[in-house]
N, C-alpha and C positions, 0 to 999 in steps of 0.2 A: 608247279610254278609256270607262269606265263613266259613264253619266249619273247625276248626283246625284238621288236620289229617296228618299222615305220607304220603308223596307223593314222587314219583320218581322225578328225576331231569327233565325228560321229562314232567311229569304231572305239575310240578311247572312252567316250561317254557310256557306250554300251558295256565295255569292260569294267568301268568303275561302278556301274549299276550292279553288275553281277558280283563284283567283289563285296560291295556293301551288303547285298542280299546274303552272300555266303557268311559274312560276319554276323549278321542278324540271326541267321539260323544257328550258327555255332554258339552264340551267346544265349540261345532260347529267349530272344528279346520279346518282351511284352510291354505294350505302351503304358500300362499301369497295372497295379496289383489286381489280379483276377481277370485281366484281359487275355484273349487267346495268344498263345505263344506263336511267334513268327514261324509258319510252317505251311504246307500245302493247303491248310484250311483257311488261310488268310489270302484274300484276293490279290493283294499287292505282291505276294510271293511269286505268283505266276507272271504278273506283269513285269517283274524284275528279272526273272530267270528263264522264262520260255523264249527261245531264240526266234520263234515265229510271231511274237507280239510286236505291234507297231511301236515306233519311237514315241508317238503321242501317248500311248498307254504307259510306256516306260517312264516318260517325263512326269505324267500325272502321279504315278506310284512313287517316284523319287521325291516329289514335292510333299506328298502326304507323309511318307516315312521320315523325311527330314524334320518335319514339324513334330512328329511323335518322338523321334530320337532326341531332339533338342529339349523337349519337356522332361524326358526321363533323365537326360544329362543334368539338368538343373537339380533334380531330386538327388542324384548321386553327389553333386557338388555340395548340396546342403548337408547331406549325411557326413561327408568328409569334413566340412567345416565344424560340425558338431563334435566329431571325433578329435579334431585338432585342438579344440578349445582346452581339452584336458592334457594333451600331449603335444608339445611343440618340438618337433625334430629340428636338429641343427640344419640350417639352410643358408650358408654364408653368402650365396650369390642370388638368393631369392628366385631360384629357377625350378624348384620342385613342383610337381603337380599338386594342385589343391583339389583333388578329387579322389574317388575310389579307383580301384583297378578296373571295375566295369565302366566307371566314368571316363577313364582314359580310352578304353576301347570304343565307347560311344562317341567320344570326341573325334576319333579317327573315322568312324562311320559317317558322322555329320560332314566331315571334310570330303570324304569320297562322294557322298550324295551331292554336296554343293558344287563340286567341280563337275560332276556328271550333268547336273542341271544347267550349269553355265554352258557346257559343251553342246547340249541339245538346243538350248536357246540360241547360241551363236550360229548354229547350223539351220536356224529357221524353223525348228520343230515347235509347234504350238499346241495348246490344249483347248 
């Protein structure tokens, strides 16, 4: 776990990028069926995890992975919608997730990536 400390916006963006990459690797994320799994064989893996990479490369990787993860999240949401059509769980407050377990994890990864992107952009990092 990360130690809680005061960090710059750029430091936070780097940390969020690393966390998103760790989640992608943990989930064996693939942009689509048959695509390479997120691993050292994928170029963005290195751009997101290598501490020696420039913030410009990190930002480029975050943007690309955010698009891929959003597309996959849509597929997970559709799968959940199809499943829910036959089974309507009780949700009195209308606050249950309307996605799969992977979809919920992908939603979190998109959030990590979007906050990281904003952090890089707010610090003047450009691509």
